[in-house]
N, C-alpha and C positions, 0 to 999 in steps of 0.2 A: 248697859246704855252706852258705855264707852266704845265697845265693839260696834256698835251700830253708827256711832260718829266716825270710826276710823274707816269702816265701808263707805260711808256717805262722802268723806273727804276722798276716798280712791276713787269713787266713782265720777266726782267733779273733776279732779286731776285727769282722769282718763277722758272724760269729755272735752275737757280743754286741749288735751294734747291732740285730740282726734280734729277739733277745730282749728288749731296751728297747722297740722299736716294739710288740711283743706286750703287754708291761706297760701301756703308755700307752694302747693303743686296744684294748681286748679285742673280740673278735668278738662276733657276734650270741649270743645265749643266750635261753632261755625266760623267764629272770627279767628280763632287760633289755625283752624285748618286753612282759612284763607293766607293767613300771614305765612305759613308753611308752603302753601302753593306759590305765593310771591317770591319766599326766599329762594326755592327751587327754579323759580322762572328767571329770576336775576342771576342766580348763579351760573345759568347757561346762557342767557342773552347778553351780557357783559362780554366774557370771551369771545363770543361769537362776532359780535359788533366790533369790539376791538380788532379783531384778526382781519374782519372786511376792510377797516381804515388801514391798518398797517399793509394789507395786501395792496390796496390802491397806492399806497406812498411807494412801496416796492416794485410796482410795475413802473412808476416813473424812474426811479432812481436805479433798478437794477432788472431790467426788461430780461424775462426768459422764453422760452418756447412753451411753458405751461402758465396758467393765469394764478397768479400770487393769491388774488382776492379769494378765489374757489377753495385753494389750497388752505389757505389759512382760516377762512370761515369752518371748513370740515375740522381742521385741528381745533379751533376755539370752541366748536360745539362738543368735542371729543373731551377737551379740558374741562368744560363746562359740567358737561355729564358726569364726569369722575368727581369734580367737587360737589355736585349735588348728590351723589350716590353716597360719598362719603358723611355728607350733612344728614342725610335720611338715617344712615346706619348709626350714626352718632345719636341722633334723637330716639331711635327704636331702642337702643341701648340704655340710654337714661331712663326712658319710660318702664322698660322691663325691671331695671334696678330699683326704681321707685315704687314699683307695685310689688317688687319681692319683699322690699324693707317693710312696707306697710302690712303686707301679709304676715311677715315675721313679728313684726310690732303687736299685731291684733293678737296672734297666736300666743304669744308672752304674757298678754294682759287679759285673755279671755276669762280667767277666773275671778278678776278683778270686781266684774260688775255684780250688783247685788241680785 
């Protein structure tokens, strides 16, 4: 009888841990995807628009044979692309680490269920 209670308590603990993991790391959802898409967009848009405004100002202050706005728009887009790439890479690593940890945890507790 006591062994059955221990097994039942272990099952409850395992279920509670699984629910906590689900709360901490929610899965993919359409809104999460839109948020990521927005983050990538802003990562590229802000440096690009900033470069355009800085280029317009530099055209007035320090005119050159080339167009400052075009050069800085391209530079801003390149910097924004690097920022977005870095952010996406970090998100992928975080997701892979969370998946690996979940698989390891599940494997460690596989024999705990009745």
